C-alpha positions in Angstrom: 23.2 4.1 -52.6 21.0 6.4 -50.5 21.2 6.0 -46.7 18.1 4.9 -45.0 17.4 6.1 -41.5 18.1 3.4 -39.0 15.3 2.6 -36.6 16.2 2.8 -33.0 15.1 -0.2 -30.9 11.9 0.5 -29.0 12.6 0.8 -25.4 10.2 -1.0 -23.0 7.6 1.2 -21.5 8.5 2.7 -18.1 6.9 0.8 -15.2 4.3 2.9 -13.5 5.0 3.5 -9.9 2.6 1.8 -7.5 -0.3 3.8 -6.3 -0.5 5.0 -2.7 -3.4 2.6 -2.2 -1.2 -0.2 -3.4 1.5 0.9 -1.0 -0.9 0.8 1.9 -2.0 -2.7 0.9 1.6 -3.9 0.6 2.4 -2.5 4.1 -0.6 -4.2 5.6 0.3 -7.6 4.1 3.7 -7.6 5.8 3.9 -10.2 8.6 4.6 -7.4 11.1 1.8 -5.2 9.7 2.0 -1.5 9.8 1.3 1.4 12.3 -0.5 4.5 11.3 2.9 6.3 11.4 4.2 3.7 8.9 1.3 4.4 6.5 1.7 8.1 6.8 5.5 7.9 6.2 5.1 5.7 3.1 2.4 7.8 1.5 2.9 11.3 2.7 -0.6 11.4 4.0 -2.0 13.0 7.1 -3.2 10.5 9.8 -6.9 11.1 9.0 -6.2 10.3 5.3 -4.4 7.1 6.3 -7.4 6.1 8.5 -9.8 6.8 5.6 -7.7 4.5 3.4 -8.2 1.7 6.0 -11.9 2.4 6.0 -12.0 2.2 2.2 -10.3 -1.1 2.3 -12.8 -2.4 4.8 -15.7 -1.0 2.7 -14.3 -2.9 -0.3 -14.5 -6.1 1.7 -10.9 -6.5 3.0 -10.8 -7.7 6.5 -8.3 -5.6 8.5 -7.3 -6.6 12.0 -6.1 -4.1 14.6 -3.8 -5.2 17.4 -3.6 -2.6 20.2 -0.1 -1.6 21.2 1.1 -2.4 24.6 1.2 0.3 27.3 0.6 3.2 24.9 2.4 1.9 21.9 0.8 2.5 18.5 -1.8 0.0 17.1 -0.7 -2.4 14.4 -2.9 -3.0 11.4 -2.8 -6.1 9.2 -4.8 -7.6 6.5 -6.5 -10.5 8.2 -5.9 -14.1 7.1 -8.5 -15.6 4.8 -11.5 -16.6 6.7 -10.9 -14.3 9.6 -13.4 -11.5 10.3 -12.3 -8.0 11.2 
């Protein structure tokens, strides 16, 4: 009897890593929010690029609230709760 080649089981497709924009959104949805330094560290972006990402989210209709840091501390950015204007 001739041997038939055995099929290997199909492996599930590799999960695609989250985009940097998705990483920014995830950081902003945390209860503690994110500083500009947090966004830069997570994405590898320069500060002006991280600020541009925040602007893009605002342009797309996402309300982002900014809480000024106390006595020179960095500002905290968060995605505003539903119904809040930013």
